[in-house]
ZARO-466008 format. One record per residue: residue in one letter; x, z, y negated of N, C-alpha, C in turn. Coordinates in pm, 1 decimal, padded with zeros to 6 digits. Example, Ala and Ser with C-alpha at 12.3 -4.5 7.8 and 13.67 -1.06 7.14 Angstrom:
 code       nx       nz       ny      cax      caz      cay       cx       cz       cy
    A  01319.0  00780.0  00569.0  01230.0  00780.0  00450.0  01320.0  00780.0  00330.0
    S  01285.0  00708.0  00225.0  01367.0  00714.0  00106.0  01290.0  00787.0 -00003.0
END
This chain:
 code       nx       nz       ny      cax      caz      cay       cx       cz       cy
    X -09660.4  00259.2  05179.0 -09660.4  00405.2  05168.4 -09691.0  00445.3  05024.9
    X -09780.1  00546.1  05006.6 -09808.0  00595.2  04870.8 -09681.2  00649.7  04805.5
    X -09686.2  00667.0  04674.3 -09571.5  00720.7  04602.5 -09525.6  00850.6  04667.3
    X -09397.9  00854.9  04700.0 -09342.9  00971.4  04768.1 -09200.5  00991.9  04719.3
    X -09162.3  01114.9  04695.4 -09028.3  01145.0  04647.5 -08946.6  01213.4  04755.7
    X -08817.4  01183.9  04754.7 -08722.6  01248.9  04844.7 -08615.8  01315.1  04759.5
    X -08593.2  01443.3  04782.4 -08490.3  01518.3  04711.3 -08368.9  01536.7  04801.9
    X -08250.1  01526.2  04741.7 -08125.3  01556.6  04810.4 -08061.6  01671.5  04732.5
    X -08065.9  01788.7  04789.0 -08024.4  01910.7  04718.5 -07897.4  01964.5  04783.3
    X -07795.2  01986.7  04701.3 -07666.4  02029.9  04754.7 -07596.2  02122.6  04657.7
    X -07507.7  02206.7  04712.2 -07423.4  02289.5  04626.1 -07294.5  02215.7  04591.4
    X -07276.4  02094.8  04646.1 -07165.0  02008.4  04610.8 -07216.5  01884.9  04539.2
    X -07158.0  01771.9  04570.1 -07195.3  01647.9  04501.7 -07329.8  01592.9  04547.2
    X -07372.0  01628.2  04668.0 -07496.8  01574.5  04721.7 -07478.1  01444.2  04797.2
    X -07354.8  01395.4  04803.3 -07330.0  01267.2  04869.3 -07357.0  01276.6  05019.2
    X -07315.4  01388.1  05081.5 -07339.7  01404.8  05224.6 -07488.9  01406.3  05254.5
    X -07563.3  01485.0  05178.0 -07707.9  01493.6  05198.8 -07774.0  01357.7  05181.1
    X -07732.7  01284.3  05077.7 -07795.4  01155.2  05049.8 -07757.1  01051.3  05154.6
    X -07631.6  01051.2  05195.8 -07587.9  00955.0  05296.2 -07660.2  00978.0  05428.5
    X -07664.4  01102.8  05471.6 -07730.4  01135.9  05596.9 -07880.6  01110.3  05586.7
    X -07939.1  01153.1  05475.2 -08082.4  01133.0  05456.3 -08120.5  00987.2  05452.9
    X -08040.5  00905.3  05385.2 -08069.5  00762.1  05377.6 -08059.9  00695.5  05514.3
    X -07968.0  00742.2  05598.9 -07957.1  00687.4  05734.0 -08085.4  00712.0  05813.0
    X -08143.0  00828.8  05792.9 -08268.4  00860.9  05862.1 -08384.5  00783.4  05801.4
    X -08390.9  00779.2  05667.9 -08501.1  00710.3  05600.7 -08501.9  00560.8  05629.2
    X -08383.2  00505.4  05659.8 -08374.4  00362.2  05688.4 -08452.8  00323.3  05812.4
    X -08490.7  00423.1  05893.4 -08569.4  00395.3  06013.4 -08717.1  00371.9  05982.1
    X -08754.5  00392.4  05856.9 -08895.1  00381.2  05818.5 -08913.1  00272.4  05712.3
    X -09023.9  00200.1  05722.8 -09054.3  00093.1  05626.9 -09110.9  00154.4  05499.9
    X -09025.2  00221.1  05426.4 -09069.8  00288.6  05304.3 -08955.7  00292.2  05205.1
    X -08988.3  00292.9  05076.7 -08888.1  00304.0  04971.6 -08929.9  00414.1  04874.9
    X -08907.9  00538.9  04915.4 -08947.5  00650.0  04829.3 -08856.0  00662.8  04708.2
    X -08900.6  00739.4  04611.1 -08819.8  00768.9  04492.6 -08714.1  00871.9  04530.0
    X -08589.2  00844.9  04492.4 -08478.5  00934.4  04526.3 -08446.4  01025.2  04407.4
    X -08426.6  01152.2  04438.0 -08387.4  01249.4  04336.1 -08270.7  01330.4  04391.8
    X -08150.5  01310.9  04336.3 -08036.2  01390.7  04380.8 -08015.8  01506.1  04285.4
    X -08001.5  01624.7  04341.1 -07977.5  01745.4  04261.6 -07850.5  01813.0  04314.1
    X -07733.8  01778.2  04255.3 -07607.2  01836.1  04299.6 -07578.1  01970.6  04233.1
    X -07480.4  02039.5  04287.1 -07427.6  02164.6  04230.4 -07535.6  02271.7  04214.0
    X -07625.5  02280.2  04311.0 -07725.4  02388.1  04311.8 -07660.5  02506.6  04382.5
    X -07585.2  02584.5  04305.2 -07500.7  02687.8  04365.0 -07529.7  02828.5  04313.6
    X -07642.4  02845.2  04243.0 -07683.3  02979.0  04198.8 -07832.2  02998.1  04228.0
    X -07874.1  03122.7  04227.1 -08015.4  03153.7  04252.6 -08103.6  03091.8  04145.3
    X -08059.4  03097.6  04019.4 -08140.5  03040.7  03910.7 -08157.3  02890.2  03927.1
    X -08050.2  02821.4  03965.1 -08059.7  02676.5  03986.7 -08150.5  02645.0  04105.1
    X -08143.6  02728.1  04208.4 -08228.4  02706.7  04325.1 -08375.8  02722.1  04288.1
    X -08406.2  02822.5  04208.4 -08545.2  02843.8  04166.0 -08594.2  02728.2  04078.9
    X -08504.3  02676.6  03994.8 -08541.3  02564.4  03908.1 -08570.9  02439.2  03989.8
    X -08491.6  02414.0  04093.1 -08515.3  02294.1  04172.9 -08641.6  02309.1  04257.2
    X -08671.9  02429.0  04300.7 -08797.7  02452.2  04372.6 -08917.1  02426.9  04280.6
    X -08905.5  02471.7  04156.3 -09012.3  02443.8  04059.3 -09030.6  02293.1  04040.9
    X -08919.2  02220.8  04036.3 -08927.1  02075.1  04020.1 -08992.5  02010.3  04142.4
    X -08954.2  02055.6  04261.0 -09013.7  02002.6  04384.6 -09163.8  02029.8  04387.9
    X -09202.0  02151.6  04350.1 -09344.1  02186.5  04349.6 -09422.0  02105.0  04246.8
    X -09358.3  02077.8  04132.3 -09423.8  01996.2  04031.3 -09447.7  01854.2  04081.1
    X -09350.2  01800.2  04153.2 -09366.0  01665.2  04209.3 -09473.7  01664.7  04317.1
    X -09478.8  01770.9  04398.2 -09582.1  01779.9  04501.5 -09721.1  01778.5  04439.8
    X -09735.5  01849.9  04327.8 -09865.7  01855.3  04260.4 -09903.6  01720.6  04199.8
    X -09806.7  01651.4  04140.8 -09837.0  01524.9  04073.3 -09858.7  01410.2  04171.1
    X -09788.5  01412.1  04284.2 -09800.8  01302.4  04379.7 -09907.1  01327.1  04485.9
    X -09945.3  01454.2  04502.1 -10044.5  01485.9  04604.0 -09989.2  01481.7  04744.9
    X -09858.3  01471.3  04757.0 -09789.6  01471.2  04886.8 -09667.1  01559.8  04874.6
    X -09634.1  01630.3  04982.0 -09515.8  01714.1  04970.7 -09388.9  01627.8  04975.9
    X -09295.6  01649.5  04885.2 -09170.2  01574.3  04886.8 -09088.2  01606.7  05011.0
    X -09005.5  01510.8  05051.9 -08908.9  01534.8  05158.9 -08782.2  01587.5  05092.4
    X -08726.8  01695.5  05146.5 -08611.2  01759.9  05082.7 -08499.3  01775.1  05185.1
    X -08392.6  01696.0  05168.4 -08273.3  01711.3  05250.5 -08178.5  01806.4  05177.6
    X -08130.8  01909.2  05247.0 -08042.4  02004.5  05180.5 -07912.3  02023.0  05257.9
    X -07805.0  02043.0  05181.9 -07676.2  02088.4  05236.2 -07632.4  02204.3  05147.4
    X -07672.7  02322.6  05183.3 -07646.0  02444.4  05105.8 -07581.0  02547.0  05198.1
    X -07464.2  02597.5  05160.1 -07395.5  02692.4  05246.8 -07425.1  02837.3  05209.5
    X -07463.6  02863.3  05085.8 -07494.3  03000.5  05044.2 -07630.3  03042.0  05101.3
    X -07632.6  03150.4  05175.2 -07758.3  03197.6  05234.1 -07860.9  03232.3  05127.1
    X -07814.4  03294.7  05017.3 -07907.8  03334.0  04911.4 -07974.1  03213.6  04847.0
    X -07894.3  03111.5  04819.5 -07947.9  02990.0  04757.9 -08036.6  02915.1  04856.5
    X -07991.4  02904.9  04978.8 -08067.1  02831.7  05080.9 -08200.8  02898.3  05109.1
    X -08203.6  03030.6  05112.2 -08328.1  03101.8  05142.2 -08436.2  03073.4  05038.3
    X -08394.1  03052.0  04913.7 -08492.2  03022.0  04808.8 -08553.0  02884.0  04831.3
    X -08467.9  02786.7  04863.6 -08517.0  02649.7  04880.2 -08599.3  02635.3  05008.8
    X -08566.9  02712.9  05110.2 -08638.8  02702.6  05238.0 -08755.5  02799.8  05248.6
    X -08781.6  02875.8  05143.7 -08889.5  02974.5  05149.1 -09027.0  02907.7  05146.4
    X -09129.9  02985.3  05175.0 -09267.7  02934.5  05173.2 -09310.0  02894.4  05032.5
    X -09235.8  02940.3  04931.1 -09270.6  02903.0  04793.5 -09242.5  02755.7  04764.3
    X -09156.1  02694.0  04844.3 -09122.8  02553.6  04824.1 -09225.4  02466.5  04894.8
    X -09284.9  02375.8  04820.6 -09392.5  02291.5  04874.3 -09342.0  02159.2  04929.2
    X -09211.9  02148.9  04956.7 -09156.2  02028.3  05016.4 -09133.9  02046.0  05165.2
    X -09115.5  01934.0  05235.2 -09073.0  01937.5  05374.5 -08921.6  01947.0  05372.7
    X -08868.1  02066.2  05396.6 -08725.1  02090.5  05381.6 -08654.3  02067.3  05514.6
    X -08554.7  01979.2  05512.1 -08473.5  01948.8  05630.0 -08331.6  01998.4  05602.9
    X -08296.6  02108.3  05669.1 -08170.3  02177.6  05644.5 -08064.4  02124.2  05739.8
    X -07976.2  02038.7  05688.8 -07878.5  01974.2  05775.3 -07769.0  02069.6  05821.4
    X -07728.2  02162.7  05735.5 -07624.8  02256.8  05776.8 -07676.5  02351.8  05884.1
    X -07796.2  02403.4  05865.8 -07849.3  02497.6  05964.3 -07873.8  02426.5  06097.3
    X -07913.2  02299.0  06090.1 -07940.1  02224.5  06213.2 -07813.3  02201.0  06294.6
    X -07699.4  02189.0  06225.9 -07576.8  02153.7  06296.9 -07472.4  02265.2  06298.2
    X -07459.1  02339.4  06188.3 -07352.3  02438.9  06179.9 -07378.6  02556.3  06273.0
    X -07501.3  02607.6  06273.1 -07529.7  02726.0  06354.6 -07511.4  02700.1  06504.3
    X -07557.8  02586.5  06558.8 -07528.2  02559.8  06700.5 -07378.2  02547.9  06728.0
    X -07302.7  02492.3  06631.9 -07158.8  02480.2  06651.2 -07090.3  02616.5  06645.1
    X -07140.1  02705.6  06558.5 -07084.7  02841.8  06555.6 -07102.0  02909.0  06691.3
    X -07218.9  02889.6  06750.8 -07243.9  02949.3  06882.7 -07154.4  02885.3  06988.9
    X -07135.1  02752.3  06979.8 -07054.2  02681.4  07079.2 -06906.9  02717.5  07067.6
    X -06854.8  02722.9  06943.4 -06713.7  02754.0  06922.1 -06684.5  02904.5  06932.8
    X -06786.9  02985.3  06914.8 -06767.9  03129.4  06918.1 -06703.1  03184.7  06792.6
    X -06710.9  03109.5  06682.6 -06655.4  03154.2  06554.7 -06753.3  03121.1  06442.9
    X -06738.5  03191.2  06330.8 -06823.8  03164.4  06215.1 -06760.9  03053.4  06130.7
    X -06845.6  02971.8  06071.0 -06796.1  02868.7  05980.6 -06745.5  02934.2  05852.4
    X -06663.3  02860.9  05776.0 -06606.1  02920.2  05655.2 -06697.3  02908.5  05533.6
    X -06814.2  02843.5  05551.3 -06911.8  02830.6  05441.5 -06848.3  02773.5  05315.8
    X -06765.0  02673.0  05335.9 -06697.7  02609.5  05224.1 -06792.1  02511.8  05155.3
    X -06792.3  02514.6  05023.8 -06875.6  02423.3  04946.2 -06800.4  02292.9  04926.4
    X -06857.3  02181.0  04969.4 -06798.9  02050.1  04944.9 -06690.8  02013.1  05044.8
    X -06645.3  01889.4  05036.1 -06546.6  01837.6  05129.8 -06408.7  01896.1  05105.3
    X -06374.1  01921.1  04980.0 -06242.7  01974.6  04945.9 -06260.6  02105.3  04869.1
    X -06216.1  02216.2  04928.5 -06231.6  02344.8  04861.2 -06138.8  02355.0  04740.8
    X -06022.9  02292.0  04747.6 -05929.6  02288.2  04635.1 -05858.9  02153.7  04639.8
    X -05910.3  02059.5  04559.8 -05859.2  01922.4  04566.4 -05710.1  01916.4  04537.5
    X -05661.2  02003.5  04448.2 -05520.2  01999.4  04409.0 -05427.4  02031.3  04526.0
    X -05478.1  02104.4  04625.1 -05394.9  02144.7  04737.7 -05421.4  02061.2  04863.2
    X -05507.1  01961.7  04853.1 -05546.2  01883.2  04969.5 -05460.7  01757.0  04979.5
    X -05382.7  01745.7  05087.1 -05302.6  01625.0  05106.8 -05393.2  01505.2  05131.8
    X -05505.0  01527.1  05199.0 -05599.0  01417.4  05224.8 -05654.6  01362.8  05093.2
    X -05688.2  01453.8  05002.0 -05740.8  01411.1  04871.9 -05635.1  01333.8  04793.8
    X -05512.1  01383.9  04793.6 -05403.8  01315.6  04721.0 -05374.7  01178.3  04781.2
    X -05386.8  01167.0  04912.9 -05368.2  01037.1  04977.8 -05475.4  00938.4  04932.5
    X -05596.3  00987.0  04915.5 -05704.8  00900.0  04869.6 -05679.7  00851.6  04727.1
    X -05633.2  00941.3  04640.2 -05603.7  00902.9  04502.3 -05493.0  00798.1  04499.1
    X -05389.5  00818.4  04579.6 -05279.1  00722.8  04585.2 -05328.8  00587.5  04635.8
    X -05417.7  00590.3  04734.9 -05472.2  00465.7  04789.8 -05558.0  00392.4  04687.3
    X -05634.9  00466.5  04609.1 -05717.5  00404.8  04504.8 -05628.9  00336.7  04401.2
    X -05525.0  00406.9  04356.8 -05433.3  00347.5  04258.6 -05366.8  00221.6  04314.5
    X -05329.0  00225.4  04441.6 -05267.3  00108.9  04505.0 -05365.4 -00007.9  04508.0
    X -05488.9  00018.2  04546.8 -05588.8 -00088.5  04557.6 -05619.2 -00150.1  04421.4
    X -05623.4 -00067.6  04317.7 -05647.8 -00120.3  04183.4 -05531.5 -00207.1  04136.7
    X -05409.9 -00164.7  04168.6 -05292.0 -00239.8  04125.8 -05277.4 -00372.3  04201.5
    X -05338.5 -00379.9  04320.8 -05326.1 -00499.9  04403.8 -05461.0 -00569.6  04419.6
    X -05544.8 -00558.4  04318.7 -05675.6 -00623.3  04323.0 -05664.6 -00768.7  04278.8
    X -05731.1 -00857.1  04350.3 -05737.5 -00999.1  04315.0 -05599.3 -01062.8  04300.3
    X -05506.6 -01020.7  04386.7 -05374.2 -01082.5  04385.3 -05292.8 -01053.1  04262.1
    X -05325.2 -00941.8  04190.5 -05252.6 -00910.3  04067.4 -05104.0 -00890.4  04091.7
    X -05072.3 -00835.5  04208.8 -04932.0 -00806.9  04236.5 -04902.6 -00829.0  04383.5
    X -04787.7 -00890.6  04409.7 -04742.3 -00907.9  04548.2 -04634.5 -00805.3  04581.6
    X -04607.9 -00713.3  04488.2 -04506.8 -00611.0  04510.4 -04559.2 -00504.2  04604.6
    X -04471.2 -00450.2  04683.3 -04501.7 -00336.3  04770.4 -04608.1 -00367.4  04875.3
    X -04625.9 -00495.4  04910.3 -04726.0 -00526.8  05012.9 -04688.5 -00465.3  05147.4
    X -04561.2 -00434.1  05164.9 -04519.0 -00368.2  05288.4 -04585.1 -00231.2  05301.8
    X -04624.6 -00172.5  05188.0 -04690.7 -00041.9  05191.4 -04840.1 -00051.5  05219.2
    X -04894.5 -00173.5  05212.8 -05038.6 -00190.5  05232.6 -05075.8 -00163.7  05378.4
    X -05190.4 -00100.2  05397.8 -05245.7 -00085.0  05532.0 -05324.8 -00209.3  05571.8
    X -05390.8 -00270.1  05471.2 -05477.0 -00385.3  05493.7 -05462.1 -00480.3  05375.6
    X -05465.1 -00611.1  05403.0 -05469.8 -00712.3  05297.0 -05592.3 -00799.1  05322.4
    X -05688.1 -00794.0  05230.6 -05811.4 -00870.5  05245.8 -05796.7 -01008.3  05182.9
    X -05839.9 -01110.7  05255.8 -05836.5 -01247.8  05208.1 -05978.7 -01301.7  05197.7
    X -06001.3 -01392.0  05103.9 -06132.5 -01454.4  05094.0 -06149.2 -01522.8  04960.3
    X -06250.9 -01606.7  04950.5 -06277.2 -01674.8  04823.9 -06327.6 -01573.2  04721.5
    X -06323.5 -01613.3  04597.2 -06370.8 -01527.1  04488.6 -06516.2 -01488.5  04509.1
    X -06547.6 -01360.3  04492.4 -06681.8 -01303.0  04500.1 -06734.0 -01291.3  04642.6
    X -06643.6 -01279.1  04738.2 -06688.0 -01261.9  04877.3 -06693.7 -01115.8  04919.4
    X -06660.8 -01024.2  04827.9 -06673.3 -00881.5  04857.4 -06542.2 -00809.3  04878.9
    X -06431.6 -00870.5  04841.1 -06300.6 -00810.2  04866.8 -06276.9 -00682.9  04785.8
    X -06305.9 -00687.9  04656.0 -06276.5 -00572.6  04569.8 -06357.7 -00449.2  04607.9
    X -06490.5 -00457.4  04620.7 -06564.6 -00336.4  04659.6 -06523.8 -00283.0  04795.9
    X -06489.7 -00374.0  04888.2 -06445.9 -00328.4  05019.8 -06311.6 -00257.2  05009.8
    X -06220.1 -00311.0  04929.5 -06088.9 -00247.4  04910.6 -06103.7 -00106.9  04854.1
    X -06188.3 -00093.9  04752.8 -06206.1  00037.2  04689.5 -06276.7  00134.6  04782.8
    X -06370.5  00085.4  04861.3 -06438.2  00173.9  04957.7 -06337.9  00225.1  05061.6
    X -06254.2  00135.4  05112.1 -06152.6  00177.1  05209.0 -06059.9  00282.5  05150.2
    X -06025.2  00265.7  05023.6 -05936.4  00361.8  04958.3 -06006.0  00495.1  04934.9
    X -06127.5  00489.0  04880.5 -06197.8  00611.4  04843.0 -06245.5  00691.2  04963.6
    X -06292.3  00622.3  05065.4 -06348.8  00693.0  05180.2 -06247.2  00723.0  05289.9
    X -06146.9  00636.8  05302.9 -06057.0  00650.3  05417.2 -05909.9  00664.2  05379.4
    X -05878.8  00659.5  05250.4 -05739.3  00671.0  05210.1 -05655.1  00552.0  05253.2
    X -05718.4  00436.5  05268.8 -05649.5  00314.9  05312.0 -05595.9  00240.4  05190.1
    X -05467.9  00205.9  05193.6 -05410.4  00124.6  05086.7 -05445.1 -00021.7  05113.8
    X -05541.2 -00072.4  05039.5 -05592.0 -00207.6  05063.9 -05560.1 -00297.7  04945.3
    X -05486.0 -00403.6  04971.6 -05464.6 -00508.1  04872.0 -05563.2 -00619.9  04900.5
    X -05592.0 -00702.2  04801.0 -05675.5 -00818.0  04830.6 -05626.4 -00939.6  04753.3
    X -05644.6 -01054.6  04817.5 -05592.0 -01179.3  04762.0 -05701.6 -01285.2  04764.6
    X -05733.8 -01344.9  04648.7 -05837.0 -01449.4  04645.5 -05780.2 -01584.4  04687.5
    X -05845.7 -01648.6  04782.3 -05806.5 -01784.3  04821.2 -05866.8 -01881.4  04720.9
    X -05781.4 -01965.0  04660.4 -05822.9 -02052.7  04551.8 -05791.3 -02197.7  04586.8
    X -05845.4 -02294.5  04510.5 -05822.6 -02436.0  04541.9 -05675.4 -02472.6  04559.2
    X -05586.5 -02412.3  04481.2 -05444.6 -02443.0  04495.5 -05393.0 -02407.9  04635.5
    X -05445.9 -02298.8  04691.9 -05407.1 -02261.4  04828.4 -05456.8 -02365.8  04928.0
    X -05578.6 -02415.6  04905.5 -05635.5 -02513.8  04997.9 -05558.3 -02645.8  04990.6
    X -05517.9 -02684.9  04870.6 -05441.2 -02808.4  04855.3 -05304.7 -02798.0  04924.2
    X -05246.9 -02678.7  04914.9 -05116.5 -02654.8  04977.9 -05131.8 -02643.4  05129.9
    X -05249.5 -02598.3  05173.7 -05278.5 -02590.5  05316.3 -05220.0 -02471.4  05388.0
    X -05168.9 -02374.3  05313.3 -05114.3 -02255.4  05376.8 -05117.4 -02137.5  05280.8
    X -05104.1 -02019.6  05338.2 -05102.7 -01898.7  05257.4 -04971.5 -01885.7  05181.4
    X -04971.7 -01813.3  05069.8 -04846.3 -01789.2  04997.3 -04743.5 -01719.8  05085.8
    X -04617.0 -01745.8  05057.3 -04510.4 -01686.2  05136.8 -04513.0 -01534.7  05136.7
    X -04560.8 -01475.3  05026.8 -04564.2 -01329.2  05017.9 -04659.7 -01267.5  05119.2
    X -04757.0 -01348.0  05167.4 -04852.5 -01297.3  05266.2 -04812.7 -01332.3  05408.2
    X -04737.3 -01439.1  05425.4 -04708.1 -01488.0  05559.8 -04635.1 -01386.2  05645.7
    X -04555.9 -01300.3  05581.9 -04483.3 -01199.5  05659.8 -04567.7 -01075.2  05688.0
    X -04693.3 -01075.1  05639.4 -04779.8 -00958.9  05660.8 -04911.2 -00998.7  05728.1
    X -04908.4 -01104.7  05807.9 -05031.7 -01155.6  05867.8 -05100.6 -01052.5  05957.3
    X -05023.4 -00963.8  06019.3 -05083.0 -00863.4  06108.5 -05172.3 -00767.5  06031.8
    X -05150.7 -00757.2  05899.7 -05231.6 -00668.1  05816.9 -05349.4 -00740.5  05751.6
    X -05353.7 -00871.9  05766.5 -05454.4 -00950.2  05694.3 -05588.3 -00950.5  05767.1
    X -05694.0 -00946.0  05688.3 -05830.7 -00956.4  05740.8 -05911.0 -01037.2  05639.9
    X -05989.6 -01131.4  05688.9 -06061.3 -01221.1  05600.3 -06208.2 -01188.5  05584.8
    X -06259.7 -01215.7  05465.4 -06403.9 -01207.4  05439.0 -06453.0 -01346.3  05401.7
    X -06560.6 -01388.3  05463.4 -06624.9 -01512.0  05424.7 -06768.7 -01479.6  05385.9
    X -06844.0 -01581.7  05344.9 -06978.9 -01557.1  05293.6 -07057.9 -01687.2  05302.0
    X -07187.7 -01676.4  05317.6 -07272.2 -01795.1  05319.5 -07264.6 -01865.8  05183.8
    X -07240.8 -01996.8  05181.0 -07226.9 -02067.5  05053.0 -07347.6 -02052.9  04960.1
    X -07467.6 -02048.1  05016.3 -07586.7 -02030.9  04932.5 -07583.4 -01896.7  04860.9
    X -07546.3 -01792.7  04935.3 -07536.3 -01659.2  04875.3 -07423.3 -01655.1  04773.5
    X -07312.4 -01720.9  04803.6 -07199.6 -01725.0  04710.5 -07240.4 -01794.0  04580.4
    X -07316.1 -01901.2  04592.1 -07363.4 -01971.5  04472.4 -07447.4 -01879.0  04384.7
    X -07535.7 -01799.9  04446.2 -07619.1 -01707.2  04369.5 -07533.7 -01605.3  04294.9
    X -07435.2 -01549.3  04363.8 -07350.4 -01446.9  04302.5 -07267.9 -01506.0  04188.6
    X -07208.2 -01621.6  04213.0 -07123.8 -01682.7  04109.8 -07206.6 -01731.3  03991.2
    X -07329.6 -01773.5  04017.6 -07412.9 -01824.4  03909.4 -07450.7 -01714.2  03811.2
    X -07453.6 -01590.1  03859.2 -07480.8 -01477.4  03769.7 -07363.9 -01455.2  03674.3
    X -07245.1 -01491.8  03719.2 -07125.2 -01470.4  03638.7 -07095.6 -01591.3  03549.5
    X -07106.6 -01711.1  03606.1 -07080.3 -01834.2  03530.8 -07190.7 -01935.5  03559.9
    X -07303.4 -01923.8  03492.0 -07417.7 -02011.5  03519.5 -07383.6 -02158.9  03499.5
    X -07434.2 -02241.3  03590.9 -07424.5 -02387.2  03579.2 -07280.8 -02438.8  03567.1
    X -07186.9 -02368.2  03627.4 -07046.9 -02411.8  03624.7 -07010.5 -02476.5  03757.4
    X -06901.1 -02551.6  03756.7 -06851.0 -02607.4  03883.2 -06815.7 -02495.3  03979.9
    X -06760.3 -02386.7  03924.5 -06724.2 -02269.0  04003.4 -06842.5 -02219.2  04086.0
    X -06964.0 -02227.9  04028.6 -07082.8 -02175.2  04095.3 -07163.6 -02281.8  04167.4
    X -07122.8 -02406.7  04160.1 -07202.1 -02513.7  04222.0 -07201.9 -02500.3  04373.5
    X -07310.8 -02541.5  04435.2 -07323.6 -02528.5  04580.2 -07218.1 -02611.3  04652.0
    X -07190.5 -02732.0  04602.8 -07088.7 -02816.3  04666.7 -06952.6 -02748.2  04665.2
    X -06917.7 -02687.8  04551.4 -06787.8 -02620.5  04542.2 -06783.2 -02496.9  04631.5
    X -06892.9 -02422.5  04635.7 -06898.5 -02303.5  04721.6 -06882.6 -02342.7  04868.5
    X -06950.7 -02451.0  04907.4 -06937.2 -02498.6  05045.4 -06793.8 -02539.6  05075.0
    X -06731.2 -02609.5  04980.4 -06593.4 -02654.5  04998.8 -06499.2 -02535.5  05014.4
    X -06508.9 -02438.7  04924.5 -06416.2 -02325.1  04927.8 -06433.7 -02242.5  05055.0
    X -06558.1 -02216.1  05092.4 -06582.3 -02137.1  05213.5 -06529.8 -02210.3  05336.5
    X -06555.5 -02340.1  05343.5 -06509.7 -02419.1  05458.5 -06357.5 -02418.7  05467.7
    X -06292.1 -02440.3  05355.0 -06146.1 -02443.8  05355.2 -06085.6 -02306.3  05383.4
    X -06147.9 -02201.8  05330.5 -06096.0 -02066.5  05353.8 -06105.9 -02029.8  05501.5
    X -06219.2 -02061.2  05563.9 -06234.8 -02031.2  05705.2 -06135.1 -02110.7  05789.5
    X -06114.2 -02237.5  05752.9 -06017.7 -02319.5  05826.8 -05877.0 -02263.4  05813.6
    X -05842.3 -02217.0  05692.6 -05708.2 -02162.1  05670.9 -05688.4 -02033.8  05751.1
    X -05791.0 -01949.1  05754.4 -05778.7 -01824.3  05829.4 -05765.8 -01852.4  05978.8
    X -05837.0 -01953.1  06026.5 -05822.9 -01990.9  06167.5 -05679.5 -02037.0  06197.3
    X -05626.1 -02120.7  06110.0 -05491.3 -02173.7  06132.9 -05386.4 -02063.5  06139.8
    X -05406.9 -01959.9  06059.4 -05308.3 -01852.1  06054.4 -05342.3 -01736.1  06148.8
    X -05449.5 -01750.8  06225.6 -05485.5 -01646.1  06321.1 -05534.3 -01518.4  06257.5
    X -05597.5 -01530.5  06140.1 -05648.5 -01412.6  06068.6 -05793.1 -01386.9  06110.3
    X -05821.2 -01267.2  06158.3 -05958.8 -01230.3  06192.6 -06042.5 -01224.1  06065.9
    X -06171.3 -01259.6  06076.1 -06256.2 -01256.0  05957.7 -06400.5 -01235.3  05999.2
    X -06481.1 -01193.5  05903.4 -06624.7 -01179.6  05926.1 -06698.6 -01218.8  05799.3
    X -06828.0 -01243.0  05813.4 -06911.0 -01279.4  05698.5 -06968.6 -01153.7  05634.5
    X -06955.5 -01145.7  05503.8 -07009.3 -01031.6  05429.6 -07154.4 -01053.3  05386.8
    X -07212.9 -01168.1  05423.6 -07344.0 -01207.0  05371.1 -07450.4 -01102.8  05398.1
    X -07459.4 -01055.8  05520.0 -07566.7 -00963.7  05557.5 -07513.6 -00828.0  05602.8
    X -07389.3 -00796.8  05568.0 -07331.4 -00669.9  05610.7 -07305.3 -00579.6  05491.2
    X -07323.8 -00450.5  05512.7 -07294.1 -00352.7  05408.2 -07143.6 -00332.3  05400.2
    X -07100.0 -00275.4  05288.3 -06957.5 -00243.6  05273.4 -06913.4 -00147.2  05383.4
    X -06999.6 -00053.0  05418.5 -06965.1  00043.0  05523.5 -06939.0 -00028.0  05655.9
    X -07024.2 -00126.8  05689.5 -07006.1 -00200.4  05814.6 -06878.1 -00283.3  05811.6
    X -06853.3 -00347.7  05697.7 -06732.3 -00428.4  05684.9 -06608.3 -00340.8  05699.1
    X -06607.6 -00227.8  05627.9 -06491.1 -00138.6  05631.0 -06465.7 -00085.2  05771.4
    X -06571.9 -00049.5  05842.3 -06555.7  00003.3  05977.4 -06499.6 -00102.9  06071.2
    X -06544.7 -00227.2  06055.7 -06491.5 -00336.0  06137.3 -06343.2 -00356.4  06109.7
    X -06305.2 -00351.0  05982.4 -06164.1 -00367.0  05945.8 -06079.5 -00255.3  06005.9
    X -06126.8 -00133.2  05995.4 -06052.5 -00020.9  06052.6 -06038.7 -00036.2  06203.9
    X -06146.5 -00078.5  06268.3 -06142.9 -00096.2  06413.9 -06038.6 -00199.8  06454.4
    X -06028.8 -00308.2  06376.4 -05940.8 -00418.3  06414.1 -05798.1 -00403.4  06363.1
    X -05780.4 -00343.5  06243.7 -05648.3 -00336.7  06180.0 -05585.7 -00198.1  06192.2
    X -05663.4 -00093.5  06168.6 -05610.9  00043.0  06171.3 -05699.2  00133.8  06256.6
    X -05705.7  00108.3  06388.2 -05791.7  00191.2  06473.5 -05753.2  00338.4  06472.9
    X -05626.8  00367.3  06436.3 -05583.8  00507.1  06431.0 -05660.4  00584.9  06325.4
    X -05711.2  00514.7  06221.3 -05784.2  00582.8  06115.1 -05925.6  00620.3  06157.5
    X -05969.6  00573.9  06272.5 -06100.0  00614.7  06324.6 -06088.1  00739.9  06410.4
    X -05964.6  00786.8  06428.9 -05939.4  00910.4  06504.5 -05853.8  01001.4  06417.0
    X -05909.6  01112.7  06373.8 -05833.9  01201.6  06286.4 -05885.5  01344.3  06299.1
END
């Protein structure tokens, strides 16, 4: 595909527009240039972003794709006007207006996910979960594991930390994680602090070749990163999880979103209904 730009324009952070837009773009064999323009919440900002879109259209010779999540009619009308030379895909108008008709009520036209973060219990729960996950990263602390919603197990660099933080940030899940190390394999069992919380445990494994690549970036040419050691650790970790009845999956070809959703489905299915 020739050079093509995609804009994500929002009066909030732009994360919703980009996430939704990327899901759609993933259906096409193309890698366009991404441009996120958050906090477009005034007429002047809207006019400026339209000028930018038109400038890109002129330089690339193709109209940019523009995903928007704008609740202000005045701001939205500028971006969706004939003056804009992009292909504008209005996600709020596509979904909110039909829902207003179905529910028989008007939407509140709230900007962003949290209108007032200080008053949002959901937001405060997410902050608390993030702090918990940071305090219990890489087995730093075995305290308060009874408060954990999920405990991730796996060898070093198998994806535990990013998954823990994603669960906390996106779902308010208190996720601890514990690295399985050679001492655990020699002992042949999980630490006592985890044995009483097996129902909360979920394992991550990874292809040894991929693990070697990741570890080699951190510690080149070390035993830690050697293929033989990676094979040994992965094999022993999987065997240990089997012995203790811990469900696990491979992070090799899965996104953090897919991993997190699988964990929620298996460990906290209630968090998929809210």
